[in-house]
Phi, psi and omega in degrees: 000319181295321180294319180297320180294320179297317179296321180295314179297322179296322180292323178296316180297317180297317181296317180298318179294321180295318179296316180297317180296319180296319180299318179293319179296329183275359176248129180290172176057044177058034173095354179247123181255129187258132189242116181264142179225134177282140184282070179281348173230174177296146181301324180300327179274323182291317191303309182295323181292311184283339171294316176297320180294318178299319179295322178295315179296318179300318179299320184281327183271345178082026179222157172287128179250123181255127184274138175231109175267112185287159177277341179198167180289331176295322178296323179293317179296316179298322179298318178289322180297328180267018177060033178258000175226140174265329175206162185200161170254122181246156166288161183304313179293319178299322180297318180303317178290319180298323177295323183288318189246344186236012176059033177284135178240118177293129180234339185209157176211167177291144183274143168277176182290348177270004180083004177253164180306132182295141178209175176214177178223158175251157177209162171247126184228164171223192179230151179303133181096356179285343184089357180263123180250328182228169179300322180300331181289349181289338182304128178083358182265164175290138188218130181261118165264164177274296184213144182302332183267001185278133178293306183275343183262351178220304186296312182290317174301321176299318177300315179297317179296316180298319177297332179271007177085017181248131175292115184291344180265317187245350182273353177227162174270087189281139168233149176251106187291334177109337178198166177297321180295318179294322177296316178299317180295324178296320176291314184300324182262011176059034176282338175229160182273338178203169179177181180274148174208118182257166187294330180289323176291323176298315180298319179295317179295324177297320179299329182260013180056040182246005183242119175246110184300336180283351183271002184223147177241120180277123181262332179204143179222134179287165166287174179303130177261114183289149177281182185302125179271157163269128182234142177252153179289131190294338184264015176294155174306136189304315182297316180292320180301318179296316181295315180294317179301317180298318179297314182295332181277350187231027180288141176238107185285356172292347177280351180269163176303154185302322180297322177295318180300317180296319179297311182292323178297323181285329186256333189234351178129142187287344184293333177057041175215165172246159178220164178299143175225163180219166185297324184295341178298342184257012180295326179298323179290324176298320179293322176300313180301317180291316183296320183267001179055048181275129173268099185300329183291346181256003180287000000 
């Protein structure tokens, strides 16, 4: 009986070791998977939330996940290009470059309340009585952008103007209001004849009972602009890439601490879930980059 028991215990130990060895073998980079995040918030705020998120992903994928908060989006792209990251969350413009130079493949995104990938839109608007009837009429008029570095407050309105045959830099009397809210106020108070207005600012103004849809005329509207994707490195082992993609596509942030949920709800969407996303969702941004002759590597 004692010999049988010893053999049984030995078999259990062997099985446990085999499972552990298999788990390590099924995770690249000697069992540690590295997760990159762009510093869209202060590191002090990002670190506790994304540390918890990294641990949640690690638990689900069966590998240790090590968090890397980049100093810039270029640093994050370089880390993936040099095989120092297995997956990362990029901004939309950053992702387009990462796909181009670092073999990043978008697999997941934050969910909207409709269960589809969350997005927003940019637009060019005027107000009744401005004398502007079409996008072409904006040429030579005063125009409010939000900030030179803003995707929806500068790049997309510029893209819309360029598509309409207007030089976005010299074809309008441009002012930079400093924020989406300031741009909206300039339009609302008729300080400018036209300007940018994005869907998130509209939603915010509606919450404060400050948005009357009859007070604005939309001259141009972008297609849906996807939010930041989760992307995996394209040269990962196929089985692991599939497993990691599935985990990233089915995250439920309600499993995180309440403080983390509040942070993510404020920054990434109230649904607090992820859904599948794909590379083609970013084709509009590629067209923007081409149309405006943007050198992404210099942003």
